[in-house]
Kinemage of the C-alpha trace (Angstrom):
@kinemage 1
@onewidth
@group {chain A} dominant
@subgroup {mainchain}
@vectorlist {calphas} color= white
{ca met a 1} P 0.000 0.000 0.000
{ca pro a 2} L 1.714 3.240 -1.168
{ca lys a 3} L 1.973 5.905 1.526
{ca ile a 4} L 1.572 9.648 0.958
{ca leu a 5} L 2.477 12.407 3.417
{ca phe a 6} L 0.531 15.622 2.705
{ca leu a 7} L 2.249 18.793 3.949
{ca thr a 8} L -0.025 21.829 4.285
{ca leu a 9} L -0.316 25.040 6.248
{ca his a 10} L -3.931 24.600 7.321
{ca arg a 11} L -6.078 21.819 8.748
{ca lys a 12} L -8.644 20.178 6.521
{ca glu a 13} L -11.719 22.241 5.569
{ca arg a 14} L -9.935 25.488 6.509
{ca ser a 15} L -8.416 26.690 3.248
{ca pro a 16} L -10.316 26.997 -0.055
{ca gly a 17} L -7.107 26.308 -1.951
{ca gln a 18} L -6.507 23.059 -0.109
{ca arg a 19} L -10.151 22.028 -0.289
{ca phe a 20} L -10.557 22.534 -4.016
{ca arg a 21} L -7.060 21.398 -5.012
{ca his a 22} L -6.496 18.105 -3.171
{ca glu a 23} L -8.742 17.502 -0.153
{ca gln a 24} L -11.612 16.485 -2.441
{ca tyr a 25} L -9.486 13.602 -3.708
{ca leu a 26} L -8.249 12.110 -0.437
{ca asp a 27} L -11.094 9.596 -0.122
{ca phe a 28} L -10.635 8.588 -3.762
{ca leu a 29} L -6.929 7.972 -3.196
{ca glu a 30} L -7.659 5.886 -0.109
{ca lys a 31} L -10.198 3.830 -2.053
{ca asn a 32} L -7.401 3.132 -4.532
{ca asp a 33} L -5.196 1.676 -1.798
{ca phe a 34} L -3.139 4.738 -0.889
{ca gln a 35} L -2.477 5.388 2.794
{ca ile a 36} L -2.825 9.096 3.600
{ca thr a 37} L -1.082 10.978 6.414
{ca tyr a 38} L -1.997 14.656 6.747
{ca ser a 39} L 0.424 17.074 8.416
{ca asn a 40} L -0.820 20.662 8.780
{ca met a 41} L 1.334 23.234 10.554
{ca leu a 42} L -1.468 25.202 12.226
{ca ser a 43} L -4.085 23.808 14.578
{ca glu a 44} L -7.384 25.646 14.994
{ca lys a 45} L -6.102 27.374 18.135
{ca gln a 46} L -2.788 28.313 16.530
{ca asp a 47} L -4.631 29.605 13.463
{ca lys a 48} L -6.431 32.206 15.596
{ca ile a 49} L -3.176 33.313 17.198
{ca phe a 50} L -1.227 33.439 13.955
{ca tyr a 51} L -3.798 35.486 12.014
{ca gly a 52} L -5.088 37.493 14.969
{ca pro a 53} L -3.935 40.988 15.960
{ca gly a 54} L -0.860 41.523 18.121
{ca asn a 55} L 0.354 38.754 20.451
{ca leu a 56} L 3.903 38.655 19.083
{ca met a 57} L 5.047 36.085 21.645
{ca gly a 58} L 2.101 33.864 20.773
{ca lys a 59} L 3.046 34.038 17.104
{ca val a 60} L 6.648 33.172 17.936
{ca gly a 61} L 5.360 30.173 19.864
{ca val a 62} L 3.318 29.065 16.858
{ca gly a 63} L 6.415 29.355 14.676
{ca ile a 64} L 8.519 27.251 17.075
{ca ser a 65} L 5.795 24.622 17.211
{ca ala a 66} L 5.697 24.515 13.410
{ca ile a 67} L 9.467 23.976 13.262
{ca phe a 68} L 9.146 20.877 15.439
{ca lys a 69} L 6.187 19.588 13.416
{ca arg a 70} L 8.188 19.789 10.219
{ca leu a 71} L 11.275 18.244 11.872
{ca lys a 72} L 9.069 15.327 12.874
{ca asp a 73} L 8.040 15.015 9.220
{ca val a 74} L 11.701 15.034 8.147
{ca phe a 75} L 12.579 12.240 10.575
{ca arg a 76} L 9.734 10.040 9.280
{ca ala a 77} L 10.091 10.948 5.601
{ca asn a 78} L 11.598 7.578 4.637
{ca gln a 79} L 8.412 5.857 5.801
{ca phe a 80} L 6.559 7.330 2.797
{ca asp a 81} L 6.560 6.680 -0.929
{ca tyr a 82} L 5.409 10.216 -1.782
{ca ile a 83} L 5.593 13.559 -0.005
{ca phe a 84} L 3.080 16.125 -1.294
{ca val a 85} L 3.822 19.830 -0.745
{ca tyr a 86} L 1.038 22.349 -1.263
{ca arg a 87} L 2.675 25.719 -2.069
{ca asp a 88} L 5.530 25.285 0.437
{ca ala a 89} L 6.511 23.083 3.367
{ca phe a 90} L 7.246 25.919 5.785
{ca phe a 91} L 6.589 29.641 6.204
{ca phe a 92} L 10.112 30.692 5.272
{ca gly a 93} L 12.954 29.278 3.246
{ca ile a 94} L 13.492 25.990 1.418
{ca leu a 95} L 15.307 23.967 4.088
{ca tyr a 96} L 12.564 21.400 4.557
{ca glu a 97} L 12.059 20.765 0.844
{ca trp a 98} L 15.832 20.274 0.554
{ca leu a 99} L 15.761 17.756 3.410
{ca phe a 100} L 12.736 15.934 1.984
{ca lys a 101} L 14.545 15.688 -1.353
{ca lys a 102} L 17.237 13.631 0.386
{ca ser a 103} L 14.704 11.037 1.555
{ca lys a 104} L 13.667 8.002 -0.468
{ca ala a 105} L 10.184 9.481 -0.990
{ca lys a 106} L 9.251 11.101 -4.288
{ca leu a 107} L 8.457 14.793 -3.867
{ca val a 108} L 5.266 16.199 -5.462
{ca phe a 109} L 4.588 19.955 -5.521
{ca asp a 110} L 1.214 21.609 -6.216
{ca phe a 111} L 0.399 25.311 -6.673
{ca asp a 112} L -2.594 27.313 -7.865
{ca asp a 113} L -1.489 30.949 -7.789
{ca ser a 114} L 1.431 33.077 -8.988
{ca ile a 115} L 3.113 32.475 -5.653
{ca trp a 116} L 6.574 33.361 -6.994
{ca leu a 117} L 5.350 36.993 -7.053
{ca gln a 118} L 4.425 39.396 -4.302
{ca asp a 119} L 0.747 40.331 -4.565
{ca glu a 120} L 1.580 44.018 -4.838
{ca ser a 121} L -2.057 45.089 -4.745
{ca ser a 122} L -2.419 43.960 -1.141
{ca asn a 123} L -0.982 45.438 2.022
{ca gln a 124} L 2.117 43.289 2.598
{ca ser a 125} L 2.841 42.388 6.193
{ca val a 126} L 6.400 41.823 7.423
{ca phe a 127} L 5.583 38.105 7.472
{ca gln a 128} L 4.496 38.123 3.827
{ca lys a 129} L 7.684 39.873 2.772
{ca leu a 130} L 9.840 37.403 4.718
{ca lys a 131} L 8.239 34.517 2.853
{ca asn a 132} L 10.423 35.318 -0.170
{ca pro a 133} L 8.116 34.202 -3.001
{ca ala a 134} L 11.105 33.772 -5.319
{ca lys a 135} L 11.868 30.529 -3.469
{ca thr a 136} L 9.083 28.834 -5.470
{ca gly a 137} L 11.361 28.102 -8.428
{ca lys a 138} L 13.939 26.411 -6.212
{ca ile a 139} L 11.275 24.277 -4.537
{ca ile a 140} L 10.017 23.169 -7.958
{ca ser a 141} L 13.562 22.194 -8.961
{ca tyr a 142} L 13.763 19.880 -5.922
{ca cys a 143} L 10.531 18.057 -6.756
{ca asp a 144} L 10.033 14.931 -8.852
{ca leu a 145} L 6.667 16.176 -10.147
{ca thr a 146} L 5.010 19.601 -10.219
{ca ile a 147} L 1.229 19.939 -10.496
{ca ala a 148} L 0.111 23.309 -11.866
{ca gly a 149} L -3.430 24.646 -11.824
{ca asn a 150} L -3.287 26.148 -15.331
{ca asp a 151} L -1.078 26.756 -18.379
{ca tyr a 152} L 0.290 30.056 -17.066
{ca leu a 153} L 1.572 28.387 -13.895
{ca ala a 154} L 2.906 25.422 -15.871
{ca asn a 155} L 4.839 27.792 -18.133
{ca tyr a 156} L 6.545 29.298 -15.083
{ca ala a 157} L 7.306 25.846 -13.670
{ca ser a 158} L 8.880 24.806 -16.982
{ca asn a 159} L 11.782 27.148 -16.207
{ca his a 160} L 12.690 24.890 -13.288
{ca thr a 161} L 11.583 21.348 -14.212
{ca asp a 162} L 10.545 19.178 -17.135
{ca asn a 163} L 8.115 17.014 -15.181
{ca ile a 164} L 4.856 18.989 -15.040
{ca thr a 165} L 1.206 18.006 -15.169
{ca ile a 166} L -1.722 20.425 -15.342
{ca ile a 167} L -4.746 19.677 -13.161
{ca pro a 168} L -7.365 22.452 -12.929
{ca thr a 169} L -9.013 23.517 -9.715
{ca thr a 170} L -12.192 21.454 -9.550
{ca ile a 171} L -15.630 21.252 -7.980
{ca asp a 172} L -17.187 18.237 -6.278
{ca leu a 173} L -20.607 18.220 -7.902
{ca asp a 174} L -21.984 15.866 -5.253
{ca glu a 175} L -21.441 18.717 -2.797
{ca tyr a 176} L -22.277 21.522 -5.209
{ca ser a 177} L -25.834 20.837 -6.244
{ca arg a 178} L -28.338 23.660 -6.341
{ca val a 179} L -30.406 24.229 -3.216
{ca glu a 180} L -33.798 25.860 -3.774
{ca ile a 181} L -34.269 28.664 -1.292
{ca lys a 182} L -37.050 31.190 -0.834
{ca lys a 183} L -36.066 34.303 -2.745
{ca ser a 184} L -37.446 37.766 -3.361
{ca glu a 185} L -38.353 38.977 -6.830
{ca lys a 186} L -35.302 41.199 -6.771
{ca val a 187} L -32.205 40.086 -8.692
{ca cys a 188} L -29.236 39.334 -6.420
{ca ile a 189} L -25.792 40.180 -7.793
{ca gly a 190} L -23.246 38.374 -5.647
{ca trp a 191} L -19.537 37.936 -5.040
{ca ser a 192} L -17.728 35.303 -2.983
{ca gly a 193} L -14.153 35.603 -1.766
{ca ser a 194} L -12.233 36.522 1.377
{ca phe a 195} L -10.860 39.510 3.261
{ca ser a 196} L -7.660 39.266 1.211
{ca thr a 197} L -9.486 39.417 -2.147
{ca ile a 198} L -12.208 41.965 -1.314
{ca lys a 199} L -10.104 44.476 -3.288
{ca his a 200} L -11.123 42.552 -6.412
{ca phe a 201} L -14.796 43.082 -5.616
{ca glu a 202} L -14.076 46.767 -5.064
{ca ser a 203} L -12.871 47.030 -8.665
{ca ala a 204} L -16.449 46.342 -9.819
{ca val a 205} L -18.133 48.815 -7.462
{ca glu a 206} L -18.265 51.609 -10.054
{ca ala a 207} L -20.245 49.362 -12.418
{ca leu a 208} L -22.492 48.170 -9.583
{ca lys a 209} L -23.324 51.765 -8.638
{ca ile a 210} L -24.411 52.418 -12.224
{ca ile a 211} L -26.538 49.253 -12.099
{ca lys a 212} L -28.153 50.368 -8.842
{ca asp a 213} L -28.971 53.784 -10.302
{ca lys a 214} L -30.407 52.107 -13.395
{ca tyr a 215} L -32.518 49.401 -11.738
{ca his a 216} L -33.086 50.794 -8.227
{ca asp a 217} L -34.992 48.296 -6.060
{ca lys a 218} L -35.045 45.627 -8.746
{ca val a 219} L -31.523 44.554 -7.703
{ca tyr a 220} L -29.531 44.019 -4.534
{ca phe a 221} L -25.961 42.982 -3.779
{ca lys a 222} L -24.369 40.275 -1.654
{ca val a 223} L -20.758 39.806 -0.506
{ca ile a 224} L -19.669 36.486 1.039
{ca gly a 225} L -16.308 35.861 2.689
{ca asp a 226} L -15.510 39.143 4.459
{ca gly a 227} L -17.779 39.750 7.423
{ca asn a 228} L -16.203 43.147 8.049
{ca tyr a 229} L -16.967 44.549 4.611
{ca ala a 230} L -19.603 47.237 4.223
{ca asn a 231} L -20.711 49.573 1.464
{ca gln a 232} L -23.514 51.906 2.482
{ca glu a 233} L -24.170 53.219 -1.024
{ca leu a 234} L -24.854 49.684 -2.285
{ca asp a 235} L -26.466 48.651 1.013
{ca ile a 236} L -23.985 45.788 1.499
{ca lys a 237} L -22.994 44.195 4.798
{ca gly a 238} L -20.556 41.389 4.126
{ca leu a 239} L -21.200 37.858 5.377
{ca pro a 240} L -18.456 35.632 6.806
{ca trp a 241} L -17.764 32.351 5.027
{ca lys a 242} L -19.271 29.324 6.795
{ca ala a 243} L -18.702 25.767 5.639
{ca gln a 244} L -22.153 24.609 6.756
{ca thr a 245} L -23.975 27.326 4.767
{ca glu a 246} L -21.555 27.787 1.855
{ca val a 247} L -23.790 26.297 -0.835
{ca ser a 248} L -27.071 27.786 0.409
{ca asp a 249} L -25.435 31.230 0.760
{ca leu a 250} L -24.283 31.039 -2.850
{ca cys a 251} L -27.677 29.824 -4.071
{ca glu a 252} L -29.263 33.147 -3.106
{ca ile a 253} L -27.207 34.739 -5.896
{ca asp a 254} L -28.862 35.238 -9.294
{ca ile a 255} L -25.754 36.604 -11.034
{ca gly a 256} L -22.241 35.747 -9.834
{ca ile a 257} L -19.340 38.094 -10.511
{ca met a 258} L -15.576 37.521 -10.527
{ca pro a 259} L -13.758 40.789 -11.290
{ca leu a 260} L -9.942 40.675 -11.408
{ca pro a 261} L -7.175 43.141 -12.266
{ca asp a 262} L -5.242 42.301 -15.417
{ca asp a 263} L -1.855 41.658 -13.809
{ca asp a 264} L 0.637 38.803 -13.518
{ca trp a 265} L -0.668 37.753 -10.108
{ca ser a 266} L -4.233 37.377 -11.374
{ca lys a 267} L -3.109 35.495 -14.495
{ca gly a 268} L -2.087 32.639 -12.212
{ca lys a 269} L -5.536 32.284 -10.635
{ca cys a 270} L -7.557 29.171 -11.434
{ca gly a 271} L -11.101 30.589 -11.661
{ca leu a 272} L -12.395 29.022 -8.445
{ca lys a 273} L -15.062 31.614 -7.609
{ca gly a 274} L -16.478 31.489 -11.103
{ca leu a 275} L -16.486 27.684 -11.138
{ca gln a 276} L -18.380 27.655 -7.842
{ca tyr a 277} L -21.105 29.870 -9.306
{ca met a 278} L -21.253 27.845 -12.511
{ca ala a 279} L -21.534 24.541 -10.663
{ca leu a 280} L -24.664 25.902 -8.973
{ca glu a 281} L -26.181 27.079 -12.277
{ca ile a 282} L -25.578 30.725 -11.379
{ca pro a 283} L -24.916 32.764 -14.549
{ca thr a 284} L -21.406 34.104 -14.191
{ca ile a 285} L -19.525 37.191 -15.341
{ca met a 286} L -15.716 37.143 -15.114
{ca ser a 287} L -12.905 39.468 -16.043
{ca pro a 288} L -11.119 38.178 -19.175
{ca val a 289} L -7.927 37.464 -17.244
{ca gly a 290} L -5.874 34.263 -17.330
{ca val a 291} L -7.774 30.987 -17.211
{ca asn a 292} L -11.134 32.801 -17.053
{ca ser a 293} L -10.986 33.247 -20.824
{ca asp a 294} L -10.561 29.481 -21.194
{ca ile a 295} L -13.449 28.658 -18.862
{ca ile a 296} L -15.957 31.128 -20.329
{ca asn a 297} L -17.236 31.150 -23.891
{ca ser a 298} L -18.810 34.576 -23.597
{ca gly a 299} L -22.524 34.637 -24.290
{ca glu a 300} L -22.910 30.874 -23.971
{ca asn a 301} L -21.813 29.511 -20.577
{ca gly a 302} L -21.167 32.905 -19.010
{ca phe a 303} L -19.889 36.361 -19.916
{ca leu a 304} L -16.531 38.115 -19.962
{ca ala a 305} L -16.335 41.816 -19.047
{ca gly a 306} L -13.232 43.990 -18.906
{ca thr a 307} L -14.329 47.624 -18.785
{ca thr a 308} L -16.958 49.287 -16.612
{ca glu a 309} L -19.114 49.671 -19.709
{ca glu a 310} L -18.871 45.943 -20.447
{ca trp a 311} L -19.748 45.032 -16.863
{ca val a 312} L -22.846 47.265 -17.010
{ca glu a 313} L -23.832 45.835 -20.398
{ca lys a 314} L -23.511 42.159 -19.370
{ca leu a 315} L -25.170 42.692 -15.993
{ca ser a 316} L -28.059 44.492 -17.667
{ca leu a 317} L -28.602 41.631 -20.125
{ca leu a 318} L -28.903 39.133 -17.300
{ca ile a 319} L -30.976 41.352 -15.010
{ca glu a 320} L -33.576 41.943 -17.722
{ca asp a 321} L -33.873 38.350 -18.973
{ca ser a 322} L -34.622 35.559 -16.503
{ca gln a 323} L -34.683 32.988 -19.312
{ca leu a 324} L -31.166 34.021 -20.346
{ca arg a 325} L -30.034 33.635 -16.738
{ca met a 326} L -31.433 30.111 -16.666
{ca lys a 327} L -29.928 29.161 -20.029
{ca val a 328} L -26.467 30.511 -19.225
{ca gly a 329} L -26.574 28.983 -15.736
{ca lys a 330} L -27.309 25.507 -17.058
{ca ala a 331} L -24.559 25.833 -19.682
{ca gly a 332} L -22.138 26.838 -16.937
{ca arg a 333} L -23.009 23.752 -14.917
{ca ser a 334} L -22.462 21.614 -18.027
{ca thr a 335} L -18.979 23.130 -18.495
{ca val a 336} L -18.028 22.201 -14.933
{ca glu a 337} L -19.392 18.679 -15.394
{ca lys a 338} L -17.339 18.130 -18.556
{ca glu a 339} L -14.051 19.834 -17.655
{ca tyr a 340} L -13.783 21.051 -14.067
{ca ser a 341} L -15.440 18.396 -11.903
{ca val a 342} L -13.780 16.044 -9.439
{ca asp a 343} L -15.151 13.059 -11.315
{ca val a 344} L -13.553 14.090 -14.624
{ca asn a 345} L -10.154 14.901 -13.078
{ca lys a 346} L -9.790 12.234 -10.378
{ca asp a 347} L -7.692 9.892 -12.533
{ca lys a 348} L -5.178 12.702 -13.109
{ca trp a 349} L -4.628 12.879 -9.359
{ca leu a 350} L -4.300 9.108 -9.199
{ca ser a 351} L -1.628 9.235 -11.910
{ca ala a 352} L 0.258 11.915 -9.972
{ca phe a 353} L 1.055 9.260 -7.364
{ca gln a 354} L 1.839 6.430 -9.735
{ca phe a 355} L 5.239 7.324 -11.152
């Protein structure tokens, strides 16, 4: 029975990246006779300390604990056939990847963002700057296989390795089936993300203000993922993300939006928010950035919008035509079923641990 050690920052069900990249496949791997060991650096308690305000000594304690967790993984590395690294093995540096490379286990690396870059559009903390994103190339060079979420990421990885496979970010359609909820006659325009990506939603606010002025009480707006967000002009109070209500919260949305800046960081993104909407038959509008232009055939399974004028135009089309919303929503679901579902991509993950 082949053994895999998964190295992650977060516990299961905590990180969208982990959930939609590999956690969905763990049961499938176990059913195919793989033995899974999961090693996350942060516990739930440590998570609150690490991402909470202040408490420098508490954060130092979390860091020391993480060092010992990863040292434990190094000492047991030879017990495994494969060691899987999601993004990186430790907060800083490449020491642990270098040590894992010296074990008998084959090293598999997976990434789903342009993590070799600083996300310059966000407020960088000292911690984020110390991470040294440029280390990503060196980590890839240590690994026996690199899994990239899209062509753009694979192209970067090709500068450091020849052994690359592309597996898109996927949706488990058994989990993502539409829930019928009681809704008003108003059209809900919604966005899902997190506190770190709320800036992307903000880039669409100008268009949404025009839509509000145009349609008044016929529309309303919903933000999921940042409970601290508020916009009085659009009458928005953000909702926190909750695992138990994730699908039902999304199903209130009539039109899902995924605005992105056209920069190198965004080109590495794997379209997760849009795929979530599409899986639930929510007609989706995305910025034509990176993989979004591969996912969306504009006017058929969704729409692409770059300028404010295009956002207003596409939103207006969907607001005014409920039949179009239904048609585009169903086509979006079909796209996920055929190309971006767990079921369609599961054998690719199986192959990633059979070399």
